[in-house]
Structures are given as C-alpha cells and as structure tokens.
C-alpha positions as CSV (number, residue, x, y, z in Angstrom):
1,M,-19.7,-9.7,13.0
2,V,-17.3,-11.1,10.3
3,A,-16.2,-7.6,9.5
4,A,-15.6,-6.9,13.2
5,L,-13.6,-9.9,13.7
6,A,-11.4,-8.9,10.6
7,A,-10.9,-5.5,11.9
8,A,-9.7,-6.7,15.3
9,L,-7.5,-9.2,13.8
10,F,-5.6,-6.6,11.6
11,V,-5.2,-4.6,14.9
12,L,-3.8,-7.6,16.6
13,F,-1.3,-8.2,13.7
14,T,-0.1,-4.5,13.7
15,G,0.6,-4.8,17.3
16,F,2.4,-7.8,16.8
17,N,4.5,-6.5,13.6
18,D,5.0,-2.7,14.9
19,A,5.5,-2.9,18.8
20,G,8.7,-4.9,18.8
21,A,10.5,-2.4,16.6
22,L,9.5,0.6,18.6
23,V,9.8,-1.0,22.0
24,G,12.9,-2.7,21.2
25,I,14.8,0.4,20.4
26,G,13.4,2.1,23.7
27,L,14.6,-1.0,25.9
28,R,18.2,-0.5,24.5
29,A,18.9,2.1,27.1
30,R,18.3,2.5,30.9
31,G,15.2,4.3,32.1
32,L,12.2,2.1,30.6
33,R,10.7,-1.2,31.6
34,P,9.0,-3.3,28.9
35,G,5.6,-3.0,30.6
36,A,5.7,0.7,31.0
37,A,6.8,1.0,27.4
38,L,4.0,-1.2,26.0
39,V,1.4,0.8,27.9
40,M,2.7,4.1,26.6
41,L,2.5,3.0,23.2
42,T,-0.8,1.6,23.6
43,V,-2.2,5.1,25.3
44,A,-0.6,6.7,22.1
45,V,-2.5,4.6,19.6
46,V,-5.8,5.4,21.4
47,A,-5.5,8.9,22.7
48,V,-3.4,10.5,19.9
49,P,-5.8,10.4,17.0
50,A,-8.5,11.9,19.4
51,V,-6.3,14.9,20.2
52,L,-4.3,15.4,17.0
53,G,-7.1,14.3,14.4
54,A,-7.2,11.2,11.9
55,A,-5.3,13.0,8.9
56,V,-3.3,10.0,8.0
57,A,-6.2,7.6,8.4
58,T,-8.2,9.7,6.2
59,T,-5.5,9.6,3.4
60,L,-5.4,5.8,3.5
61,T,-9.2,5.2,3.4
62,T,-10.3,8.0,0.9
63,R,-7.4,10.4,-0.5
64,L,-5.3,7.7,-2.1
65,V,-8.2,6.1,-4.1
66,S,-11.7,7.1,-4.0
67,F,-13.8,3.6,-4.1
68,G,-17.4,5.1,-3.8
69,S,-20.0,3.0,-2.2
70,D,-18.4,-0.2,-3.1
71,R,-15.8,-0.9,-0.4
72,T,-14.9,-4.3,-1.6
73,P,-11.9,-3.5,-3.6
74,L,-10.6,-1.6,-0.5
75,L,-11.0,-4.6,1.8
76,V,-9.3,-6.6,-0.8
77,G,-6.2,-4.2,-0.9
78,I,-6.1,-4.3,2.9
79,A,-6.2,-8.3,3.0
80,V,-3.4,-8.4,0.4
81,A,-1.2,-5.8,2.5
82,V,-1.4,-8.2,5.4
83,A,-0.8,-11.2,3.5
84,V,2.4,-9.7,2.0
85,T,3.5,-8.4,5.2
86,V,3.2,-12.1,6.9
87,A,5.0,-13.6,3.8
88,L,8.1,-11.3,4.2
89,A,8.0,-11.4,8.1
90,A,8.0,-15.3,7.7
91,R,11.5,-14.7,6.4
92,R,12.4,-12.8,9.4
93,L,12.5,-9.5,7.6
94,P,11.1,-6.3,9.6
95,T,8.6,-5.2,7.0
96,S,6.4,-2.0,6.6
97,L,2.6,-2.8,6.9
98,T,2.3,0.9,6.0
99,L,4.0,0.7,2.7
100,A,2.2,-2.6,2.1
101,L,-1.2,-0.9,2.8
102,I,-0.5,2.0,0.3
103,G,0.5,-0.5,-2.3
104,G,-2.5,-2.8,-1.7
105,I,-5.0,0.1,-1.6
106,S,-3.7,1.6,-4.9
107,G,-3.4,-1.8,-6.7
108,A,-6.8,-2.7,-5.9
109,G,-8.1,0.9,-6.9
110,I,-6.3,0.6,-10.2
111,A,-8.0,-2.9,-10.9
112,A,-11.3,-1.7,-9.9
113,R,-11.1,1.4,-12.1
114,A,-11.7,3.7,-9.1
115,D,-10.5,7.1,-9.0
116,V,-6.9,7.1,-8.0
117,D,-5.4,10.2,-6.9
118,W,-1.8,9.9,-8.4
119,V,-0.7,13.3,-7.1
120,V,-1.6,12.1,-3.6
121,I,0.1,8.7,-4.1
122,G,3.2,10.3,-5.6
123,T,3.6,12.7,-2.8
124,V,3.1,10.0,-0.1
125,L,5.6,7.8,-1.9
126,V,8.2,10.4,-1.9
127,M,7.6,11.4,1.8
128,A,8.1,7.6,2.5
129,A,11.2,7.3,0.6
130,L,12.8,10.5,2.0
131,A,11.9,9.6,5.6
132,P,14.8,7.1,6.3
133,F,17.2,9.7,4.9
134,V,16.0,12.8,6.6
135,G,15.5,10.7,9.8
136,G,19.6,9.8,9.5
137,F,20.7,13.3,8.3
138,A,18.9,14.8,11.4
139,A,20.5,11.9,13.6
140,L,23.9,12.7,12.4
141,L,23.9,16.4,12.8
142,L,22.4,16.0,16.3
143,S,24.9,13.2,17.4
144,R,27.7,15.4,16.2
145,L,26.3,18.3,18.3
146,V,25.8,16.1,21.4
147,A,29.4,14.9,21.0
148,R,30.8,18.5,21.1
149,T,28.8,19.4,24.0
150,P,30.4,19.2,27.4
151,A,28.5,16.7,29.9
152,P,27.1,18.5,32.6
153,R,27.1,17.2,36.3
154,G,24.4,14.5,36.8
155,A,24.4,13.8,32.9
156,G,23.6,10.1,33.2
157,R,20.3,11.1,35.3
158,R,19.4,13.8,32.7
159,L,20.0,11.4,29.9
160,R,17.6,8.6,31.4
161,W,15.0,11.4,31.5
162,L,15.5,12.4,28.0
163,H,15.3,8.9,27.1
164,I,11.9,8.7,28.5
165,A,10.9,11.8,26.7
166,G,12.2,10.5,23.5
167,F,10.5,7.3,23.7
168,A,7.2,9.3,24.6
169,A,7.6,11.5,21.5
170,C,8.2,8.2,19.4
171,C,4.8,7.0,20.8
172,V,2.8,10.2,20.0
173,A,4.5,10.3,16.4
174,Y,3.4,6.7,15.9
175,G,-0.2,7.4,17.0
176,A,-0.2,10.5,14.8
177,N,0.9,8.8,11.7
178,D,1.9,4.9,11.4
179,G,-0.5,3.7,14.0
180,Q,-3.5,5.4,12.1
181,K,-3.6,2.5,9.7
182,M,-5.5,0.4,12.4
183,L,-8.1,3.3,12.7
184,A,-8.4,3.6,8.7
185,V,-8.9,-0.2,8.7
186,Y,-11.5,-0.4,11.3
187,A,-13.4,2.6,9.7
188,A,-13.2,1.1,6.2
189,V,-14.5,-2.3,7.5
190,H,-17.2,-0.7,9.3
191,A,-18.0,2.0,6.6
192,T,-17.5,5.0,8.6
193,S,-15.2,7.9,8.7
194,P,-11.8,7.4,10.7
195,Q,-12.4,10.8,12.5
196,S,-15.7,9.6,13.9
197,Y,-14.2,6.6,15.4
198,A,-11.1,8.3,16.6
199,T,-13.4,9.8,19.4
200,A,-15.7,6.9,20.0
201,L,-15.0,4.9,23.1
202,W,-15.7,1.3,22.2
203,P,-13.8,1.4,18.9
204,Q,-10.9,2.7,20.6
205,V,-11.1,0.3,23.4
206,V,-11.1,-2.6,21.0
207,I,-8.1,-1.0,19.0
208,G,-6.3,-0.6,22.2
209,G,-6.9,-4.1,23.6
210,C,-6.0,-5.8,20.4
211,F,-2.9,-3.7,19.7
212,L,-1.5,-4.5,23.2
213,T,-2.4,-8.1,23.1
214,G,-0.6,-8.3,19.6
215,A,2.4,-6.5,21.0
216,L,2.6,-8.7,23.9
217,L,2.6,-11.7,21.5
218,G,5.4,-10.3,19.1
219,V,7.6,-7.8,21.2
220,R,10.4,-10.5,21.8
221,R,10.5,-11.9,18.3
222,L,10.7,-8.1,16.5
223,A,12.7,-6.2,19.3
224,A,16.0,-7.9,18.3
225,S,15.7,-7.7,14.5
226,I,15.3,-3.8,14.5
227,G,16.5,-3.0,17.8
228,G,19.9,-4.6,17.5
229,G,20.4,-5.3,13.9
230,L,21.5,-1.9,12.2
231,A,24.0,-0.3,14.6
232,S,25.5,-0.7,18.0
233,A,24.0,2.1,20.4
234,Q,24.7,3.9,23.4
235,Q,22.4,5.5,25.8
236,D,22.9,9.0,24.0
237,A,22.6,7.4,20.6
238,V,19.3,5.9,21.4
239,V,18.0,9.4,22.7
240,V,19.3,10.8,19.3
241,T,17.5,8.1,17.3
242,E,14.1,8.6,19.3
243,M,14.2,12.2,18.9
244,S,15.1,12.5,15.3
245,G,12.6,9.6,14.3
246,A,10.0,11.0,15.9
247,A,10.5,14.5,14.5
248,V,10.3,13.1,10.8
249,V,7.1,11.1,11.5
250,L,5.4,14.0,13.2
251,G,6.1,16.3,10.6
252,T,4.6,14.1,7.9
253,A,1.7,13.4,10.0
254,A,0.7,17.2,9.9
255,L,0.7,16.6,6.0
256,G,-1.5,13.6,6.4
257,A,1.2,11.5,4.8
258,P,1.5,7.9,6.0
259,V,5.2,7.3,6.9
260,S,6.7,4.1,8.5
261,M,7.8,4.8,12.1
262,T,10.3,1.8,11.7
263,Q,11.8,3.3,8.5
264,S,12.4,6.5,10.2
265,L,14.0,5.1,13.2
266,S,16.1,2.8,11.2
267,G,17.4,5.7,9.3
268,A,17.9,7.6,12.3
269,M,19.8,4.7,13.9
270,I,22.1,4.6,11.0
271,G,22.9,8.3,11.3
272,T,23.8,7.9,14.9
273,G,26.2,5.0,13.9
274,L,27.7,7.3,11.0
275,A,28.4,9.9,13.6
276,R,30.7,7.7,15.5
277,K,32.3,5.5,12.8
278,T,31.3,4.0,9.7
279,R,32.0,0.5,10.9
280,R,29.3,0.9,13.8
281,V,26.7,0.5,11.1
282,R,26.2,-3.0,10.1
283,W,25.8,-2.7,6.4
284,R,24.6,-6.2,5.6
285,S,21.7,-5.8,8.1
286,V,20.9,-2.3,6.4
287,L,20.8,-3.6,2.6
288,R,18.7,-6.5,3.8
289,L,16.3,-4.4,5.5
290,G,16.1,-2.0,2.3
291,A,15.5,-4.7,0.0
292,A,12.6,-5.9,2.1
293,W,11.0,-2.2,2.0
294,L,11.6,-2.1,-1.8
295,L,9.8,-5.3,-2.4
296,T,6.9,-4.4,-0.1
297,L,5.0,-1.9,-1.7
298,P,5.1,-3.0,-5.7
299,T,4.5,-6.8,-4.4
300,A,1.5,-5.5,-2.6
301,L,0.4,-3.4,-5.4
302,V,0.6,-6.0,-7.9
303,A,-0.8,-8.8,-6.0
304,A,-4.0,-6.5,-5.0
305,A,-4.4,-5.6,-8.5
306,A,-4.7,-9.2,-9.5
307,A,-6.9,-10.2,-6.5
308,S,-9.1,-7.4,-7.2
309,A,-9.3,-8.1,-11.0
310,A,-10.2,-11.7,-10.4
311,L,-12.8,-10.8,-7.9
312,S,-14.2,-8.4,-10.3
313,A,-14.4,-11.2,-13.0
314,F,-16.4,-13.5,-10.8
315,R,-18.8,-10.9,-9.4
C-alpha cells in the first residue's frame, strides 16, 4: 500500500512539474485549448509506451545501475531526485526531473556498490547535454528555411493545423522518452519490468489519472516560466520549436536514452529566436535555466550517494 502510494505521488509530481512546460509552449499559438492539450499529453503518456515500447524506462531501472534483488538503493535514488527537483522548483526554476533521476539512481548505485554501467551513464549524459544544442541548431535551420519560403494562400489556417500536429509530435515524443520515468518508478516500486506495466490496464489508468491531476495543479505556475521566459515567439516559431524539439527527443528515445523534453524544447526555442534576431532571446533567463540544469544532476548524485550510504550504515 505504501509503495503504491509513493508511486502515485511521484506520477502526480511529474505531471505538476512537466506538463506546464509542454502545454505552456503549445498554448502560445492559436489552435489549441488548454483542456484539449492536457488530454492529448495524458493520452500519449499512457498509450505511447504500449505502442513504441519502454526502452527509456528500462534504461532508468536496470541499464544505468543493476541493483539486483535489493531495490532499496534504487528507491532512495528516486526519492532524492524528487527532493532535489522540489528544492529547485521552490526557487521557481524549471528543473529537469529526468536529470535528477539519472543523478539520483547513479549516486545511490555508487554508494551501494552496485553494478554501475559507466558506458551507459556516459552515453546518456552526452545525449542529454547535446539535446538542447541539437534542438536549437535544428530550429535555427528550419526557421531560416521557413523565412525564405513564400507563404501560400490560406497559410494562417495551415499553420494552425501544423501547430496541432507539432504539439501532437511533442506529446508522442514525451510519451516515448521523458514521460517514461513515471513508468520506470512505478515498475521499480512494484518490483516488476517496465514493459509489463506498459501494457497493463490498471497501472496505466493510475499513471494517466495521477499525471492529469498533477498537470491540472501545476500547469499555470510552470507555463509562464518556460513558455515565455526564453524568447518571444510567433505562430511559425512555435511550430518550428515543437517540430525540432520532438525530433530530438524521439531520436534519443529510439536509443533508449532518457532526454528531457523541457531541455530540447528550450534549445529549440532559443534557435528560433536566433533565427530572427539575437535580441529576441532573453539571455538572462537562458543562463538561469542552464545553471539550474547544471546543478540538478550532480546535486542529486551526491545527495543520493550520501543518503544511500547513511541508510546502509544503519541497516
């Protein structure tokens, strides 16, 4: 009972932490209503792992660190990741729970002397670091291509449909990658494989319901911090941001590498701002966001290692 409650609370917090960033960007352009956007995102969280697989969730639960039969250090790492994210969010910084999870799980594994796969961890960290830059570069190129393409008749209506398609792509990418941390935690708490829960009815109903509840609680607070904090945006810029960010996250999902959707979209948003004029990018917000990301993973790693070591000493 306690384990089930802990998993549900984690999913609730993930919805609170993540949904505002995704939906906030989607609502910056015409064509989407808040309710429809939240439903699309929740459906993707539930349905995409069942269709495309749970490779990212498997990486988080077993490929980074092999804890064997003792799952306690893994649960400690998850708890510390949430605590670090909450602490940074209290300072109104849009944090990456995915980065915190990677750091927390790795730190707990080191302290517990578990089998840590440094090759996998290094690969995941490199991809996580590159994702915002790749998203920004892709958005920069796509923005310049769009700027040089003559607008056809009815371009405004087509752009609205492209916006809906772009947001749908972001939802699918989130469900295939970043959102699978919920599935990973749910599986870890219940000592089962992520893939088995990806196709199970009741776990997915719980995940979808808790995620939507958390999203409804947190969407207003987080929408402004990401959606309007990095660069001013027009309708075409929002579409380019969505398409570029989704492409990066889907690409890394195919490799089973956890990558933050927020980071990729933020990088893409900066790319669209640079394509117009450098002054459109709010560099102070960019630096503040980057500093929060740089703090998240090492803080979670050290804190989880300390917590796991302390727990081992008392066991």
